[in-house]
C-alpha positions in Angstrom: -15.3 2.8 -7.5 -13.5 3.5 -10.7 -15.4 3.6 -14.0 -13.6 4.4 -17.6 -15.9 5.3 -20.5 -14.8 5.0 -24.0 -11.3 6.1 -22.9 -8.8 6.8 -25.9 -5.0 7.7 -26.0 -3.2 8.7 -29.0 0.6 9.3 -29.8 0.3 11.4 -32.9 -1.4 9.0 -35.5 -1.0 6.0 -33.3 -3.9 4.9 -31.1 -2.6 3.3 -27.8 -6.0 2.9 -26.2 -9.1 2.5 -28.4 -12.6 3.3 -26.7 -11.6 1.5 -23.5 -14.6 1.1 -21.0 -14.5 -0.7 -17.7 -15.4 -0.7 -14.2 -13.6 -1.5 -10.9 -15.8 -2.2 -8.3 -15.4 -1.4 -4.5 -13.5 -3.7 -2.9 -12.7 -5.8 -5.8 -9.3 -7.2 -7.1 -9.6 -6.8 -10.9 -6.8 -8.2 -13.4 -5.9 -6.7 -16.5 -4.5 -9.2 -18.9 -2.8 -8.9 -22.1 0.8 -9.5 -23.9 3.3 -6.7 -24.0 2.0 -3.8 -26.1 -1.7 -4.5 -25.5 -1.9 -1.1 -23.7 -2.0 -2.3 -20.1 0.6 0.4 -18.8 -0.7 3.0 -20.9 -4.1 2.4 -19.4 -2.7 2.5 -15.7 -0.7 5.7 -16.7 -3.9 7.3 -18.0 -5.9 6.5 -14.9 -3.1 8.2 -12.7 -2.6 11.2 -14.7 0.7 10.6 -16.2 -0.8 10.5 -19.7 -3.7 12.7 -20.8 -6.6 11.0 -22.7 -7.5 12.1 -26.1 -11.2 11.0 -25.7 -13.5 9.6 -23.0 -13.9 10.0 -19.1 -12.5 8.6 -16.1 -14.6 8.9 -12.7 -13.7 7.8 -9.3 -17.0 7.3 -7.0 -19.0 9.4 -9.5 -16.2 12.4 -9.7 -14.7 13.0 -12.9 -10.7 12.8 -12.4 -9.6 12.7 -16.2 -7.7 15.8 -16.8 -6.5 16.2 -13.2 -2.7 16.4 -12.3 -0.9 13.1 -10.9 -0.8 14.7 -7.6 -4.4 15.6 -7.5 -5.5 12.0 -8.6 -3.2 10.7 -5.6 -5.2 12.9 -3.2 -8.3 11.6 -4.3 -7.2 8.1 -3.8 -5.6 6.5 -6.4 -2.0 5.3 -6.2 0.2 3.7 -8.6 3.1 1.0 -8.4 4.9 1.6 -11.6 6.4 -1.2 -13.9 10.1 -1.8 -13.1 9.7 -0.4 -9.4 11.4 2.9 -10.0 13.0 3.3 -6.7 15.8 5.9 -5.8 18.3 3.2 -5.4 20.9 5.5 -3.2 18.3 6.5 -0.9 17.3 4.4 2.3 14.4 2.1 2.3 12.7 4.3 4.9 13.1 7.5 2.8 11.7 5.7 -0.3 8.8 4.9 1.6 8.2 8.2 3.1 8.3 9.7 -0.3 4.9 7.8 -1.1 3.3 9.8 1.6 4.4 13.2 0.4 0.7 14.3 -0.5 -0.2 13.5 3.2 3.0 14.5 4.8 1.3 17.0 7.4 -0.4 14.3 8.8 2.2 12.8 10.9 0.4 10.2 12.9 -1.1 9.2 9.7 2.1 8.8 8.1 3.4 6.8 11.2 0.2 4.5 10.9 0.8 3.9 7.1 4.4 3.0 7.7 3.5 0.6 10.4 1.1 -1.1 8.3 3.7 -1.4 5.4 6.0 -2.9 8.0 3.6 -5.4 9.1 3.0 -6.7 5.4 6.7 -6.8 4.9 8.7 -7.1 8.1 12.0 -7.5 6.2 11.6 -3.7 5.2 11.9 -2.7 8.8 15.0 -4.7 9.4 16.6 -2.9 6.3 15.0 0.4 6.6 18.3 2.2 6.6 20.0 0.2 3.8 20.1 1.8 0.0 16.9 0.4 -1.7 19.5 -0.5 -4.6 21.2 -3.0 -2.4 18.0 -5.1 -1.9 16.9 -8.4 -3.7 14.5 -7.9 -6.7 11.7 -9.1 -4.3 12.5 -6.9 -1.7 12.9 -3.9 -4.1 9.2 -4.9 -5.2 8.1 -4.6 -1.6 9.3 -1.3 -1.3 7.9 -0.2 -4.2 4.3 -1.6 -3.3 4.7 -0.3 0.4 5.7 3.2 -1.2 2.3 3.2 -3.2 0.4 2.1 0.1 1.8 4.9 2.0 -0.8 7.4 0.5 -3.3 5.3 2.1 -4.9 4.9 -1.5 -8.8 3.4 -2.0 -7.4 2.2 -5.4 -4.2 0.6 -5.8 -2.7 0.4 -9.4 -0.2 -2.4 -9.8 1.9 -2.7 -13.1 3.4 -6.0 -13.4 4.8 -6.6 -10.0 5.9 -10.3 -10.8 8.3 -9.2 -13.4 11.7 -10.6 -13.0 11.1 -12.3 -9.8 11.8 -16.0 -9.0 8.6 -18.3 -8.6 8.5 -18.7 -5.1 8.9 -14.8 -4.4 6.0 -14.3 -7.2 3.8 -16.5 -5.1 4.6 -14.6 -1.8 4.0 -11.3 -3.7 0.6 -12.6 -4.7 -0.1 -13.7 -1.3 0.6 -10.2 0.0 -1.5 -8.6 -2.7 -4.4 -10.6 -2.0 -4.1 -9.9 1.8 -3.9 -6.1 0.9 -7.3 -6.7 -1.0 -9.1 -8.5 1.8 -8.2 -5.5 4.1 -10.3 -3.2 2.0 -7.9 -1.8 -0.9 -9.5 -1.9 -4.3 -6.9 -3.3 -6.6 -6.4 -2.9 -10.5 -3.6 -5.4 -11.5 -2.0 -5.4 -14.7 -0.2 -8.6 -15.1 1.3 -11.1 -17.7 1.2 -14.0 -15.4 -2.2 -14.9 -16.1 -2.4 -18.0 -14.3 -1.5 -17.0 -10.8 -3.3 -13.5 -11.2 -6.6 -15.3 -12.0 -6.5 -17.5 -9.0 -6.6 -14.4 -6.7 -8.9 -12.0 -8.8 -12.6 -11.6 -8.8 -12.9 -10.4 -12.6 -10.7 -10.0 -15.4 -10.3 -7.8 -18.7 -8.4 -9.1 -21.6 -6.6 -6.4 -23.8 -5.4 -6.6 -27.4 -4.0 -3.7 -29.5 -5.2 -1.0 -26.9 -8.8 -2.4 -26.6 -10.8 -4.6 -24.5 -11.7 -8.1 -26.3 -12.9 -9.8 -23.2 -14.2 -9.5 -19.6 -15.8 -11.8 -17.2 -15.1 -13.7 -14.0 -12.0 -14.9 -13.3 -13.1 -18.5 -13.5 -14.8 -17.8 -17.0 -11.7 -16.2 -18.2 -9.3 -19.0 -16.9 -11.8 -21.4 -18.6 -11.9 -20.0 -21.8 -9.9 -22.2 -24.2 -8.8 -19.1 -26.4 -7.6 -17.4 -23.4 -5.7 -20.3 -22.1 -4.0 -20.9 -25.4 -3.1 -17.2 -25.8 -2.1 -16.3 -22.1 -2.0 -19.1 -19.8 -0.6 -22.1 -21.9 -2.5 -25.2 -22.7 
């Protein structure tokens, strides 16, 4: 579905990504693990076109997308839910969600279908659709952020630290919904520091350190690796 070959990103003399190669298979839920500064966010931003690679190639279903604009990449079927939600706080929940459908706004029936799908995932958003997004709880704001990304009807959904700053019970509900979205056919690349919970729902995992992939394997293998347990999960 999505393939990265020797992807590098540099900011001046600083190498943020170092020859990263990985593949995300059709229908897979893949988790990207690593501490702060490991390169997870840089990787997702590069896939979505917000950053330009200094080397390497990104392909989606065999077609090169590296070098395309973010809007072109969204049209090709990749949508990102950014770290920190990035909502328009004064705008209503409904308008925030509609912004996610901007690239397919002419398909009004499709937009209505996407909105109905988001509301089926998060019924509370239907109840609060006219409320300012900034008035919602942290968990509800994260629902809006994920829902907005889904409005573009992506084949690949990029999620950057969706559990950040949320209470444990809300985190579990969030991961349950992410798993449900994946079961319904959306391929997901999830960057997450909450390794324990993420590995329970993921099919495979990549571990990053200092801008490079240092380990990959099934979620069971990664969760059972003693070095990974000590570094990211806790003994």
